[in-house]
C-alpha distance (Angstrom), angle and dihedral (degrees) to the residues before:
residue distance angle dihedral
X1 . . .
X2 3.80 . .
X3 3.80 90.5 .
X4 3.80 87.4 57.4
X5 3.79 88.7 51.8
X6 3.80 91.1 51.4
X7 3.81 91.7 48.5
X8 3.81 90.3 53.1
X9 3.79 95.6 52.4
X10 3.79 97.5 78.7
X11 3.81 94.8 46.9
X12 3.80 98.9 33.9
X13 3.80 100.4 106.3
X14 3.80 92.4 46.4
X15 3.81 94.6 49.0
X16 3.77 100.4 51.9
X17 3.79 137.7 38.4
X18 3.79 117.2 -95.2
X19 3.79 124.8 -122.0
X20 3.79 119.9 -115.8
X21 3.79 86.2 -89.9
X22 3.80 108.5 73.3
X23 3.82 89.9 -147.5
X24 3.82 93.4 63.9
X25 3.79 129.8 63.4
X26 3.79 124.3 -158.8
X27 3.77 127.4 -159.9
X28 3.79 141.8 170.5
X29 3.81 122.9 -130.8
X30 3.79 137.5 167.1
X31 3.82 90.1 -152.3
X32 3.83 114.3 96.7
X33 3.82 120.5 -128.0
X34 3.79 115.9 -80.4
X35 3.78 98.4 -131.1
X36 3.80 117.8 26.5
X37 3.80 145.4 10.7
X38 3.81 123.9 -168.6
X39 3.79 115.9 -164.4
X40 3.81 115.2 -167.1
X41 3.79 118.8 -165.6
X42 3.83 123.0 -165.3
X43 3.80 88.5 19.6
X44 3.80 91.1 171.9
X45 3.81 90.4 69.3
X46 3.81 88.7 67.4
X47 3.80 89.6 58.4
X48 3.80 96.1 39.5
X49 3.80 92.6 49.9
X50 3.83 93.0 45.5
X51 3.80 92.5 -122.4
X52 3.79 103.8 179.9
X53 3.79 95.9 -152.2
X54 3.77 141.0 -8.5
X55 3.80 121.3 -143.1
X56 3.80 124.3 -157.1
X57 3.76 125.1 -139.3
X58 3.80 117.0 -90.6
X59 3.80 122.9 -82.4
X60 3.81 134.0 -174.4
X61 3.80 125.2 -118.3
X62 3.78 130.7 156.0
X63 3.79 92.7 -3.7
X64 3.81 94.6 -57.0
X65 3.80 136.5 91.4
X66 3.79 122.9 -112.4
X67 3.78 143.2 171.3
X68 3.80 137.0 -163.8
X69 3.80 119.9 -119.7
X70 3.82 117.8 -158.5
X71 3.81 123.8 -167.5
X72 3.84 102.7 -163.5
X73 3.83 92.9 -167.4
X74 3.79 97.0 33.5
X75 3.78 129.3 -89.7
X76 3.81 103.2 -65.5
X77 3.81 90.6 -169.5
X78 3.80 86.6 68.2
X79 3.82 94.9 38.7
X80 3.81 92.3 -111.9
X81 3.80 114.5 169.0
X82 3.80 133.6 -175.7
X83 3.82 93.5 5.7
X84 3.78 140.0 91.2
X85 3.80 112.1 -119.0
X86 3.82 118.0 -147.6
X87 3.80 128.1 -173.4
X88 3.79 142.1 177.2
X89 3.81 111.3 -134.5
X90 3.81 128.7 -167.6
X91 3.82 115.9 -135.0
X92 3.81 139.6 -176.7
X93 3.81 95.1 34.0
X94 3.81 97.4 147.7
X95 3.81 92.5 103.7
X96 3.83 94.6 53.5
X97 3.81 95.3 82.1
X98 3.79 130.1 -138.9
X99 3.81 121.7 -36.2
X100 3.81 96.5 16.0
X101 3.81 121.0 161.8
X102 3.79 129.6 -175.3
X103 3.81 121.1 -167.0
X104 3.79 112.8 -151.9
X105 3.78 140.4 -179.5
X106 3.79 110.4 -159.2
X107 3.77 141.7 173.0
X108 3.81 127.2 -154.3
X109 3.80 122.4 -151.9
X110 3.80 141.6 -160.3
X111 3.81 120.9 -171.4
X112 3.80 123.1 -124.1
X113 3.80 96.5 -148.6
X114 3.80 93.0 -169.4
X115 3.81 94.7 59.1
X116 3.83 97.1 25.1
X117 3.78 91.7 -126.3
X118 3.78 135.8 115.6
X119 3.78 131.7 -117.6
X120 3.82 106.0 -143.7
X121 3.80 129.2 -162.1
X122 3.80 123.0 -164.5
X123 3.79 136.9 160.6
X124 3.79 106.6 -91.6
X125 3.80 121.7 -100.8
X126 3.79 90.9 18.5
X127 3.79 91.8 -74.4
X128 3.80 114.6 -168.0
X129 3.78 120.9 -129.7
X130 3.79 121.7 -148.5
X131 3.79 116.3 -135.1
X132 3.80 116.6 -164.1
X133 3.81 140.7 148.0
X134 3.83 92.6 -74.5
X135 3.81 95.7 40.6
X136 3.79 112.7 43.9
X137 3.81 97.5 151.3
X138 3.80 135.6 60.1
X139 3.78 130.6 166.9
X140 3.77 145.4 100.7
X141 3.80 124.4 -45.7
X142 3.80 90.7 -164.4
X143 3.78 100.7 35.0
X144 3.80 94.9 155.9
X145 3.84 133.8 -14.0
X146 3.81 112.3 -103.0
X147 3.80 91.4 -131.7
X148 3.80 91.0 56.1
X149 3.82 92.7 42.4
X150 3.82 95.0 49.1
X151 3.82 94.6 49.0
X152 3.82 103.0 99.0
X153 3.81 90.3 -154.6
X154 3.81 88.0 69.8
X155 3.81 90.4 57.7
X156 3.80 99.1 -133.1
X157 3.83 95.7 109.2
X158 3.79 112.7 31.2
X159 3.78 123.1 162.5
X160 3.82 87.8 -4.1
X161 3.82 88.3 -64.0
X162 3.80 129.5 116.4
X163 3.80 136.8 173.6
X164 3.81 127.4 -144.0
X165 3.80 127.5 -178.2
X166 3.78 146.5 -177.3
X167 3.78 142.0 -148.6
X168 3.79 118.8 -165.6
X169 3.80 123.8 -168.4
X170 3.80 115.3 -163.4
X171 3.81 110.1 131.3
X172 3.77 112.8 -55.6
X173 3.74 142.2 23.2
X174 3.82 125.5 -100.4
X175 3.76 133.0 -173.9
X176 3.79 117.4 -81.9
X177 3.80 119.5 -115.7
X178 3.79 129.0 -160.3
X179 3.78 136.4 -157.3
X180 3.78 138.7 -171.2
X181 3.80 114.4 -148.8
X182 3.81 112.3 -158.0
X183 3.78 115.8 -168.1
X184 3.79 112.1 -162.8
X185 3.79 115.0 -145.1
X186 3.81 117.5 -130.7
X187 3.78 117.7 -175.6
X188 3.78 124.2 -155.9
X189 3.80 87.4 -101.1
X190 3.80 91.0 59.1
X191 3.80 96.4 48.9
X192 3.78 109.1 124.9
X193 3.80 128.0 -140.6
X194 3.79 121.7 -168.1
X195 3.81 118.7 -163.6
X196 3.81 119.0 -155.9
X197 3.80 116.3 -168.5
X198 3.81 111.7 -161.5
X199 3.80 114.7 -164.8
X200 3.82 127.7 -164.6
X201 3.78 88.2 21.7
X202 3.80 95.1 167.5
X203 3.80 89.6 57.9
X204 3.81 95.4 56.0
X205 3.79 108.6 123.6
X206 3.81 105.7 167.0
X207 3.78 120.7 95.4
X208 3.83 94.7 -126.7
X209 3.80 135.5 27.1
X210 3.81 127.0 -173.6
X211 3.79 130.6 -157.5
X212 3.76 123.4 -128.5
X213 3.78 113.7 -81.5
X214 3.81 116.6 -92.5
X215 3.80 133.3 -175.1
X216 3.81 126.2 -125.6
X217 3.80 125.1 162.6
X218 3.84 91.0 -0.7
X219 3.80 88.6 -61.4
X220 3.81 128.2 111.8
X221 3.80 117.4 -124.6
X222 3.78 141.5 175.5
X223 3.79 138.2 -171.8
X224 3.81 118.4 -121.3
X225 3.80 118.4 -155.7
X226 3.80 129.9 -174.8
X227 3.86 105.1 -164.3
X228 3.81 92.4 -163.6
X229 3.79 95.1 35.2
X230 3.77 132.4 -113.3
X231 3.79 135.8 -130.1
X232 3.80 112.0 4.5
X233 3.82 89.3 -8.0
X234 3.80 95.8 56.7
X235 3.79 111.8 132.3
X236 3.80 94.8 1.4
X237 3.81 107.7 54.5
X238 3.78 144.5 31.7
X239 3.83 110.3 -113.1
X240 3.83 119.9 -147.8
X241 3.82 130.5 -176.2
X242 3.80 140.4 175.0
X243 3.81 110.7 -134.4
X244 3.79 140.4 -175.1
X245 3.82 106.4 -109.7
X246 3.81 101.7 -162.2
X247 3.80 115.7 38.4
X248 3.81 91.4 173.8
X249 3.82 89.0 78.8
X250 3.83 92.2 57.9
X251 3.78 123.8 74.9
X252 3.79 120.1 -136.4
X253 3.82 93.0 -107.4
X254 3.81 97.7 42.5
X255 3.79 127.1 90.7
X256 3.79 139.0 -171.8
X257 3.79 127.4 -135.7
X258 3.79 113.2 -151.0
X259 3.80 134.1 178.2
X260 3.80 110.8 -161.3
X261 3.78 147.8 156.7
X262 3.81 126.5 -138.6
X263 3.80 119.3 -165.1
X264 3.78 142.9 171.1
X265 3.80 108.1 -146.0
X266 3.78 124.5 -122.4
X267 3.82 97.8 -138.7
X268 3.83 93.3 -164.7
X269 3.81 111.2 41.8
X270 3.83 100.2 9.5
X271 3.82 90.9 -121.6
X272 3.77 90.6 142.0
X273 3.79 124.8 -166.1
X274 3.81 104.9 -127.2
X275 3.78 141.3 159.5
X276 3.81 132.0 -166.8
X277 3.79 131.1 -150.3
X278 3.81 142.9 171.2
X279 3.78 117.5 -154.9
X280 3.81 148.0 143.8
X281 3.82 116.7 -107.7
X282 3.81 128.2 -166.9
X283 3.80 142.6 157.7
X284 3.80 88.7 -77.1
X285 3.82 94.5 45.0
X286 3.79 106.7 33.4
X287 3.81 103.1 162.8
X288 3.79 142.4 34.8
X289 3.77 131.6 -168.9
X290 3.77 145.2 100.0
X291 3.80 130.5 -58.4
X292 3.84 87.6 -164.0
X293 3.81 98.3 43.8
X294 3.81 95.0 143.7
X295 3.80 133.5 -10.3
X296 3.81 113.7 -107.2
X297 3.81 91.8 -135.1
X298 3.82 90.6 54.3
X299 3.80 93.0 42.5
X300 3.81 93.4 52.3
X301 3.83 96.2 53.3
X302 3.81 106.2 107.2
X303 3.82 93.5 -145.4
X304 3.83 90.3 63.0
X305 3.80 90.6 63.7
X306 3.80 98.7 -139.2
X307 3.81 94.5 118.5
X308 3.81 115.4 40.0
X309 3.81 121.0 168.8
X310 3.79 85.4 -10.9
X311 3.82 90.1 -61.3
X312 3.82 123.8 127.2
X313 3.81 122.6 -169.5
X314 3.81 117.9 -152.3
X315 3.81 122.9 -174.7
X316 3.79 134.7 -166.3
X317 3.80 117.3 -163.5
X318 3.79 114.7 -168.4
X319 3.80 108.8 -158.6
X320 3.82 105.1 171.4
X321 3.77 136.9 9.1
X322 3.81 130.2 -173.7
X323 3.77 129.5 174.2
X324 3.80 131.4 -146.7
X325 3.80 105.9 -157.0
């Protein structure tokens, strides 16, 4: 199939109508992409939860590793409005050495599920794009208008499900890989708050303490606390993290997107010390938090209310969870 892709490159702009931008060519094909398909279910949860971008798992093409990056509300860093932005990104480049460059011709796809055919965008005239250490991502800021994409009659978003794809021409062909991205919907009513009451705090001597395991979004979690800090916060701060509690339920290639808040309660004036984060967790990156969550000197002042009768109250509030399977 990749040979077919290579044969099309030279004639691409003559065979299909151009987009309003002369630098981009659009085409229609009933042949799926040679290298990767990304199926996203419950796509609306990306928009509702204000997820800035969604990254696929890695796939191989032309002897290199890649991923797709989807901006469901447009790439705000480039002031994109009313469009979906879609990019091809190069990953795992640490072994390529200094000064590497990879010239690539690529095509990005979205499936019209009504007609069982793909809308394809490509740089016109088979233009090559140069990937290097300072430019790891190329694609289309205005891949498709949101109004056109959201209209079910156009077939791109049907049953809250859509399918994107990619073909990458470097030198040789590699096996195609697929992925299904399931985004679990959590409403405000299903947000989960776990309260951890730590007694005799001043007598804690171990480096690390962990809360009891709790469940949010069908996933097991725990809070990790370093009473004397760790990393850059060692000796000067309390360090607090949210962590996956059961890695056996997660496959090596899957990952979990979580939006959460960690706080230490002010038990007097309710001026809590809290921090928020949104991140992807996996078997290789199982926790996220802050090594400098709160300064020990500030924490220990009685008037701040964090330590009352030698009791500290730590909370984890899990607001949103999505899973890439």
